C-alpha positions as CSV (number, residue, x, y, z in Angstrom):
1,M,1.1,18.2,19.1
2,G,3.5,19.8,21.6
3,F,2.3,22.2,24.2
4,L,3.5,23.6,27.5
5,F,0.3,24.5,29.3
6,Q,-2.7,22.4,29.8
7,S,-6.0,23.8,31.0
8,L,-6.2,21.3,33.8
9,N,-2.9,22.6,35.2
10,M,-3.7,26.3,34.9
11,K,-5.8,28.4,37.2
12,K,-8.6,30.0,35.2
13,P,-8.4,33.8,35.4
14,S,-11.2,35.6,37.2
15,L,-13.8,37.7,35.3
16,K,-12.4,40.8,37.1
17,S,-8.8,40.1,35.9
18,L,-10.1,39.4,32.3
19,Q,-12.0,42.7,32.4
20,A,-8.9,44.6,33.6
21,R,-6.8,43.2,30.8
22,K,-9.5,44.0,28.3
23,D,-9.6,47.6,29.5
24,Q,-5.8,47.9,29.2
25,F,-6.0,46.3,25.8
26,A,-8.6,48.8,24.6
27,E,-6.4,51.7,25.9
28,K,-3.5,50.3,23.9
29,L,-5.6,50.0,20.7
30,G,-6.6,53.6,21.1
31,R,-3.1,54.8,21.4
32,Y,-2.3,53.1,18.1
33,E,-5.5,54.2,16.5
34,L,-6.8,50.7,16.0
35,D,-10.4,49.7,16.3
36,N,-11.4,48.0,19.5
37,T,-13.3,45.0,18.1
38,V,-12.7,42.6,21.0
39,S,-15.9,42.3,22.9
40,D,-15.7,38.7,24.1
41,L,-13.9,38.4,27.5
42,E,-13.2,34.7,26.7
43,L,-10.6,35.7,24.1
44,F,-8.4,36.8,26.9
45,D,-8.6,33.5,28.8
46,Y,-5.2,31.9,28.2
47,T,-6.4,28.5,29.6
48,L,-8.4,28.0,26.4
49,Y,-5.3,27.8,24.2
50,H,-2.6,25.3,23.6
51,Y,1.0,26.3,23.2
52,I,3.8,24.6,21.2
53,D,6.5,23.1,23.4
54,P,9.2,25.6,24.2
55,S,12.0,23.5,22.7
56,E,10.3,23.8,19.3
57,V,9.9,27.5,19.9
58,A,13.7,27.7,20.5
59,E,14.4,25.8,17.4
60,R,12.1,28.1,15.3
61,L,13.8,31.2,16.9
62,L,17.2,30.0,15.8
63,I,16.0,29.0,12.3
64,L,14.5,32.5,11.8
65,L,17.7,34.0,13.0
66,A,19.6,31.9,10.5
67,V,17.3,32.9,7.7
68,S,17.6,36.6,8.5
69,F,21.4,36.3,8.8
70,T,21.6,34.5,5.4
71,A,19.4,37.1,3.8
72,Y,22.0,39.7,4.7
73,N,25.0,37.5,4.1
74,F,24.0,35.1,1.3
75,N,27.5,34.1,0.5
76,E,27.5,32.4,3.9
77,S,24.4,30.2,3.1
78,E,26.4,26.9,2.9
79,K,28.1,27.6,6.3
80,V,24.7,28.4,7.8
81,M,23.2,25.2,6.5
82,N,26.1,23.2,7.9
83,W,25.6,24.9,11.3
84,L,21.8,24.1,11.2
85,K,22.6,20.4,10.5
86,K,25.4,20.2,13.1
87,E,23.1,21.6,15.8
88,N,20.2,19.2,14.8
89,L,18.0,22.1,13.6
90,W,17.8,21.3,9.9
91,K,15.0,18.8,10.6
92,S,12.8,21.7,11.7
93,V,13.7,24.0,8.7
94,S,10.6,24.3,6.5
95,D,10.6,23.2,2.9
96,R,10.4,26.8,1.7
97,E,13.3,27.8,3.9
98,K,15.4,24.9,2.6
99,E,14.6,26.1,-0.9
100,F,16.0,29.6,0.0
101,F,19.2,28.2,1.6
102,R,19.8,26.0,-1.5
103,D,18.9,28.6,-4.1
104,P,22.2,29.6,-5.8
105,D,20.8,33.1,-6.7
106,P,17.7,34.2,-4.8
107,S,16.2,37.5,-5.8
108,D,17.0,40.7,-4.0
109,E,13.3,41.0,-3.1
110,D,13.3,37.5,-1.5
111,K,16.4,38.5,0.5
112,R,14.8,41.8,1.6
113,N,11.6,40.1,2.7
114,L,13.4,37.3,4.6
115,S,15.7,39.7,6.3
116,W,12.6,40.8,8.3
117,R,12.5,37.3,9.9
118,F,14.6,38.8,12.7
119,E,11.5,40.5,14.1
120,G,9.9,37.1,14.5
121,A,13.0,35.7,16.1
122,Y,13.1,38.6,18.6
123,M,9.4,38.1,19.4
124,L,10.0,34.4,20.2
125,A,13.0,35.3,22.4
126,W,10.6,37.6,24.3
127,C,8.1,34.8,24.6
128,L,10.8,32.6,26.1
129,N,12.0,35.2,28.5
130,K,15.3,35.6,26.7
131,V,14.8,39.3,26.4
132,D,13.0,41.6,28.8
133,F,10.9,43.9,26.7
134,A,8.4,43.2,23.9
135,P,9.1,45.1,20.7
136,R,7.3,48.4,20.3
137,P,4.5,48.2,17.7
138,E,5.5,51.4,16.0
139,S,9.1,50.4,15.1
140,E,11.5,47.7,14.3
141,S,13.4,46.2,17.3
142,S,15.7,48.9,18.7
143,E,19.5,48.8,18.7
144,Q,19.3,48.2,22.5
145,Q,16.9,45.3,22.0
146,V,19.0,43.8,19.3
147,G,22.0,44.0,21.6
148,E,20.2,42.2,24.4
149,F,19.0,39.6,22.0
150,L,22.5,38.9,20.8
151,R,23.8,38.6,24.4
152,N,21.2,35.9,25.2
153,V,20.7,34.0,22.0
154,P,23.5,32.0,20.3
155,A,25.0,33.6,17.3
156,V,24.8,31.8,14.0
157,G,27.6,29.3,13.9
158,S,27.8,29.0,17.8
159,P,27.0,26.0,19.9
160,T,23.3,25.9,21.0
161,T,23.2,23.2,23.7
162,E,23.1,25.6,26.7
163,F,20.4,27.7,25.0
164,F,18.0,24.7,25.3
165,A,18.9,23.9,28.9
166,D,16.4,26.1,30.6
167,L,13.4,27.1,28.5
168,R,10.2,28.5,29.8
169,Y,7.5,30.8,28.7
170,R,6.8,34.2,30.2
171,S,3.3,34.9,31.5
172,P,0.7,33.4,29.1
173,S,-1.5,36.4,29.5
174,E,1.3,38.7,28.2
175,I,1.8,36.5,25.2
176,L,-1.9,36.2,24.4
177,D,-2.4,40.0,24.7
178,E,0.4,40.6,22.2
179,T,-1.1,38.1,19.9
180,L,-4.5,39.7,20.0
181,F,-3.0,43.1,19.4
182,Y,-1.2,42.1,16.3
183,Q,-4.2,40.2,15.0
184,L,-6.2,43.4,15.1
185,A,-3.3,45.3,13.5
186,E,-3.4,42.8,10.6
187,K,-7.2,43.2,10.3
188,Y,-6.7,47.0,10.2
189,F,-4.1,46.9,7.5
190,Q,-6.3,44.5,5.5
191,S,-9.2,46.9,5.8
192,L,-7.1,49.7,4.4
193,V,-6.4,47.8,1.2
194,K,-10.0,46.7,0.9
195,D,-11.5,50.1,1.5
196,D,-8.7,52.1,-0.2
197,K,-8.1,54.2,2.9
198,E,-5.0,56.0,4.3
199,N,-3.0,54.5,7.2
200,T,-3.6,56.6,10.3
201,S,-2.0,54.1,12.8
202,S,1.6,54.3,13.9
203,V,1.9,50.5,13.9
204,H,4.9,49.4,11.8
205,A,3.2,47.2,9.2
206,K,6.1,45.1,8.1
207,A,7.3,44.3,11.6
208,S,3.8,43.5,12.8
209,I,3.4,40.9,10.1
210,E,6.5,39.1,11.2
211,R,5.4,39.2,14.9
212,L,1.9,38.0,14.2
213,R,3.3,35.1,12.1
214,V,5.3,33.7,15.0
215,L,2.6,34.3,17.5
216,S,0.1,32.5,15.4
217,W,2.5,29.6,15.0
218,L,2.9,29.5,18.7
219,Y,-0.8,28.8,19.2
220,S,-1.3,26.7,16.1
221,G,-1.0,23.3,17.6
222,S,1.2,22.3,14.6
223,P,4.8,23.1,13.9
224,D,4.1,23.4,10.2
225,W,5.8,26.8,9.6
226,D,5.0,26.9,5.8
227,L,1.2,26.7,6.7
228,I,1.5,29.7,9.0
229,E,3.7,31.6,6.6
230,S,1.0,31.2,3.9
231,G,-1.5,32.9,6.3
232,K,-3.7,29.8,6.7
233,G,-2.9,29.0,10.3
234,N,-3.9,32.0,12.5
235,I,-5.6,31.3,15.8
């Protein structure tokens, strides 16, 4: 299991700082009309979690970018596969993703769904400090955010060596707070289906699913992407 931070090497946050983050978190939930169901301060303690090694995160970021790119440009699938192999990324492509790349004629629905993987790639770029701002919950990544991403992340087909040279996470408290937010968003959307209610939140449902998927994978302790994708690996 790869991880960047260990509890022994991290200063445990004070109760005061945890309460301040919890209060800010509750305010954010209110702005997006999500229920504040987080009562346990310990959930905000980032020293209680393990994080996948940043080199694996960078690989997953590039793979998600490749999947999204291929969903929009499927005639380039063979070239994308060759790039992934050349850059030693193919070993980290999941079985389901390999099936997509090798499928001679994937459905339009599959391509539409997989095109959203860019939202996960952007979120991982934010976690690695490759972009400055987290995506806004109410929308897809903006044109400005996409531009910054493309300036700081290798394009599909480009060399990736320099990208792996200096990898580091941003503040673990920031990442954890984003994760908790999207977990509650998921619970909210699940409750709408269960209770047959109307959506009153401004959170972008499709984008939030992709963001939670990568954030859950980050904390999973296992790089098994297909397990996370199936919804069985949330923290």
